[in-house]
C-alpha positions as CSV (number, residue, x, y, z in Angstrom):
1,X,0.0,0.0,0.0
2,X,3.0,2.3,0.6
3,X,3.8,2.4,-3.1
4,X,0.1,3.1,-4.0
5,X,0.0,6.1,-1.5
6,X,3.3,7.5,-2.9
7,X,2.0,7.1,-6.5
8,X,-1.1,9.1,-5.7
9,X,0.9,11.8,-4.0
10,X,3.1,12.0,-7.1
11,X,0.0,12.4,-9.3
12,X,0.2,9.1,-11.2
13,X,-2.8,8.2,-13.3
14,X,-2.7,4.5,-12.4
15,X,-1.0,2.0,-10.2
16,X,-0.9,-1.6,-11.4
17,X,-0.6,-4.0,-8.4
18,X,0.2,-7.5,-9.4
19,X,-2.3,-10.0,-8.0
20,X,0.4,-12.6,-8.2
21,X,4.2,-12.3,-8.2
22,X,5.7,-12.3,-11.7
23,X,7.5,-15.6,-11.1
24,X,4.2,-17.4,-10.8
25,X,3.7,-16.8,-14.5
26,X,7.0,-18.3,-15.6
27,X,7.4,-21.1,-13.0
28,X,4.4,-23.4,-12.6
29,X,5.8,-24.9,-9.5
30,X,6.3,-21.6,-7.7
31,X,3.9,-20.8,-4.9
32,X,3.6,-17.0,-4.3
33,X,1.4,-17.5,-1.3
34,X,-1.8,-16.8,-3.1
35,X,-3.4,-13.8,-4.8
36,X,-3.1,-10.4,-3.4
37,X,-6.6,-9.2,-4.1
38,X,-6.9,-7.1,-1.0
39,X,-4.3,-4.6,-2.1
40,X,-6.4,-3.7,-5.2
41,X,-9.5,-3.1,-3.0
42,X,-7.6,-1.2,-0.3
43,X,-5.9,1.1,-2.8
44,X,-9.0,1.9,-4.8
45,X,-11.0,2.7,-1.7
46,X,-8.1,4.8,-0.4
47,X,-8.0,6.8,-3.6
48,X,-11.8,7.3,-3.6
49,X,-12.0,8.2,0.1
50,X,-9.2,10.8,-0.2
51,X,-10.2,12.2,-3.6
52,X,-7.1,11.1,-5.5
53,X,-7.4,10.9,-9.3
54,X,-5.1,7.8,-9.3
55,X,-6.9,4.6,-10.3
56,X,-6.1,0.9,-9.8
57,X,-5.4,-1.3,-12.8
58,X,-5.2,-4.8,-11.4
59,X,-2.5,-6.9,-13.1
60,X,-1.4,-10.5,-13.1
61,X,-4.7,-12.3,-12.7
62,X,-4.4,-16.1,-13.2
63,X,-8.0,-17.4,-12.7
64,X,-11.6,-16.5,-13.5
65,X,-12.4,-16.5,-9.8
66,X,-9.8,-13.7,-9.3
67,X,-11.3,-11.7,-12.1
68,X,-14.8,-12.1,-10.5
69,X,-13.4,-11.1,-7.1
70,X,-12.0,-7.9,-8.7
71,X,-15.2,-7.0,-10.6
72,X,-15.5,-3.3,-9.9
73,X,-11.8,-2.4,-9.9
74,X,-11.2,0.7,-12.1
75,X,-9.2,-1.3,-14.7
76,X,-7.4,-4.6,-15.2
77,X,-4.9,-6.2,-17.5
78,X,-6.0,-9.6,-18.5
79,X,-4.0,-12.3,-20.4
80,X,-5.6,-13.5,-23.7
81,X,-6.3,-17.0,-22.4
82,X,-8.2,-15.7,-19.4
83,X,-9.9,-13.1,-21.5
84,X,-11.2,-16.0,-23.7
85,X,-12.5,-17.9,-20.7
86,X,-14.2,-14.7,-19.4
87,X,-15.8,-14.1,-22.8
88,X,-17.3,-17.6,-22.8
89,X,-18.8,-17.2,-19.3
90,X,-22.6,-17.3,-19.2
91,X,-22.9,-16.1,-15.6
92,X,-25.4,-13.3,-15.0
93,X,-23.9,-10.0,-13.9
94,X,-25.8,-10.1,-10.6
95,X,-24.0,-13.4,-9.8
96,X,-20.6,-12.0,-10.6
97,X,-21.3,-8.9,-8.5
98,X,-22.0,-11.2,-5.5
99,X,-18.5,-12.6,-5.9
100,X,-16.8,-9.2,-6.1
101,X,-14.8,-7.9,-3.2
102,X,-16.0,-4.4,-4.2
103,X,-19.7,-5.2,-3.6
104,X,-19.3,-6.4,0.0
105,X,-20.4,-4.1,2.9
106,X,-17.8,-1.8,4.4
107,X,-16.2,-2.9,7.6
108,X,-14.7,0.0,9.6
109,X,-14.6,2.1,6.5
110,X,-12.2,-0.2,4.7
111,X,-14.6,-2.8,3.2
112,X,-12.6,-5.5,5.1
113,X,-9.3,-4.6,3.4
114,X,-6.3,-4.8,5.7
115,X,-4.6,-1.6,6.9
116,X,-7.6,0.7,6.9
117,X,-7.8,3.9,4.9
118,X,-6.2,6.5,7.3
119,X,-4.5,9.3,5.5
120,X,-0.9,8.6,5.0
121,X,1.8,10.8,3.4
122,X,5.3,10.0,2.2
123,X,5.8,12.8,-0.3
124,X,8.4,14.6,1.8
125,X,9.5,11.7,4.0
126,X,11.5,9.0,2.2
127,X,12.8,7.5,5.5
128,X,9.3,6.9,6.7
129,X,8.3,5.4,3.3
130,X,11.3,3.0,3.4
131,X,10.6,1.9,6.9
132,X,6.9,1.3,6.1
133,X,7.7,-0.5,2.9
134,X,10.3,-2.7,4.7
135,X,7.6,-3.8,7.1
136,X,5.1,-4.5,4.3
137,X,4.2,-8.1,3.5
138,X,5.2,-9.4,6.9
139,X,8.6,-7.7,6.6
140,X,9.2,-9.0,3.1
141,X,8.5,-5.8,1.1
142,X,12.0,-5.2,0.0
143,X,12.8,-8.9,-0.4
144,X,9.9,-9.2,-2.9
145,X,11.2,-6.3,-4.9
146,X,14.7,-7.9,-5.1
147,X,13.1,-11.1,-6.3
148,X,11.4,-9.3,-9.2
149,X,14.7,-7.6,-10.2
150,X,16.3,-11.1,-10.5
151,X,13.7,-12.4,-13.0
């Protein structure tokens, strides 16, 4: 979420959080711990709540269930194979909406997303951002970034 907040403060049009780590697309035996759907929800709600123009473009979806869970996100990048499966789905819109994280009732103002939507600011405080980012993902925020660079 730290990167999403900083992106909004910098005036970015979109952030594109990966639902899965990149390695999951290239190594079928790799377990990335499951989809990170909650980040998309938390970021989009944060932007809406604090009137940022930045939007969420979910990336790295692997399954139709993930796509349904993210129905309502501002935008998504979808691989051709998954797009084909989605185009063949006969499910009614109302049924898809029931599966969406974005249609669930709000819990403490954050729709159940971890971290809440308190105002954060990193624009003039790189040290604070680095500390918060290092603590992200159970203390693996920087480690995950290093893994991506090694791909």
